[in-house]
Structures are given as C-alpha cells and as structure tokens.
N, C-alpha and C positions, 0 to 999 in steps of 0.2 A: 435438498440442496437450496441453499439460501444464497440470493443475490442481493447486491445493493451498489449505490454510487457513493462515493465518499463527497462530501462539500468541495467545492472549488476553493482552493487554498493557494497562497502565494509563498514561494520559497526563494532562496537567494542560491544562485549556481556558484559554481567554484570560481567563475571569472566575474563575480559581483552583478550579475543580472536577475531581476525578478523574473520568475517563472510561476505562471498561474497554472495549476493542474487539476484534473479530477480523474481519479481511478476508479475502476469498476472491480469488484471483487465477487466471487463465488466460493462458498465455504459450506462445510457439511459438519455434522457431529461424526467425530472418528472414534470416539470412546464415552459411552452413555455414562459410564461408572465415573468418570471424572467431571463430565460436563454437567450432569443433573444435580449433584452437590454443590459445583462450584456456582452455578446460576440457578438460585432459588427456584428448585421445581421444573428447571430444564427453560427458564425463560429465556426465548430467543431474542426479544428486544433486548434485554440485559447484555446477553452474550456480544450481539451486535454493537450496542454501545461501546463495549470494552474492545471489541475488533476495530472500530472506529477510531479509537483512541491509539491504539497500537499503530494502526495503519498511518495516521497522521504522524507519528513520531518517526515511524522508519522511513517514510517518503521523504520527510524534511531531511533526516540524516544522510539518506542516499544521493539526493539532488545535490547536496552542498559538495559532494565529491566529484561532480560532473561539469563540463562547461556549457554554455548555451548551444555550441555547434554541435554537440553531442544530441541536442534535441531537434535544431531547427538548423538545415545545412541543404544547399543547393546539389551537394553530392551525396546520394543515397548510401553510398559504402561507408560515409562517415557518421551515420545515424546510429545511435546505440539504444534507440527503444527497447528491444527485446532484451538486451544485456541488463538495461536499468531495471526494467520490469521484474527480471528475474532476481536482481538484487534486492528490490523492495520486499518481493514475495518470500525469499528465503529469510529476510531479516523478521518479516511477522511470522512465518512459520516456526522460527526458532525461540521467539518470544511466547508465542502459543504453548510450544511444549515445555517450555521453562516453567511456566505458570501453571501447567497442568489443566489446561482448558478442555480437553478432549474435543478439540476442533481442527480442522485442517481446511487449508486454502487450497481449492480445486483450480481456479484460476484467476489471473489479475492482470489487469492492462490499463494503459492510459486512455481515457476517454475524452478528454481535452487537454489541450495547453496552448498558451499563450505568452509573449514575453513583453517585457516592460523595462526600460533602462533604469537602473539604480540612481 
C-alpha cells in the first residue's frame, strides 16, 4: 500500500468561489503484469507522478460541479464531502483502468480545504 498527499491546489467551485484543497490517497498495485511494463521496472515514483496528475485533473473537474456550500456549511446535512470524495475516487479509478496502469485506489479523502472569494 502506497500513501501520499497531493499538493495544495486551488479550484473554482460551481458558484465561482476559489476552493483550496489537499487530498490524501492510498493505492496499491492491482495487476503486476500491467503495472511493471507501464512504469519502467515497476517504478513507484513514476506511478505516483502519473497518479498525482490524474488526481489533480479529476479533483478539478469534480469540484467545478459543486457549490461552496457543499464543502462549507453550518448545517452538517448539507455537506457533501463523502459524495464528492467518491466522485473523485471513481474518476481517478476509471482513468487508471482506461490507461491499463495495474493500479487501484484503496482510499481517498480531503485533507485540507479553505475558500477564497473569486
């Protein structure tokens, strides 16, 4: 199992607010026959670089479909962290499968978030 935190990044929400987030990810090699040829000799750093890029794109795409109130809200029932994390995880997982990476996401979650008016 490999773990990492992505870099703090800024994304625009659906209601035009800048949201700063960091996501943590746990992943594993799910298919060695696909993984080792894809990442020269099974290079974990190379796989993680590709995963970070995929994660950054997926996170940006998902966040743009959600309003700030789904991330920050006085009413806990209006928060959508779990659903948004799942959307990001599914998008990354789909891309990994499409690219035949031999990798699988075990867990993914928001580590940090903050907002700034655009």
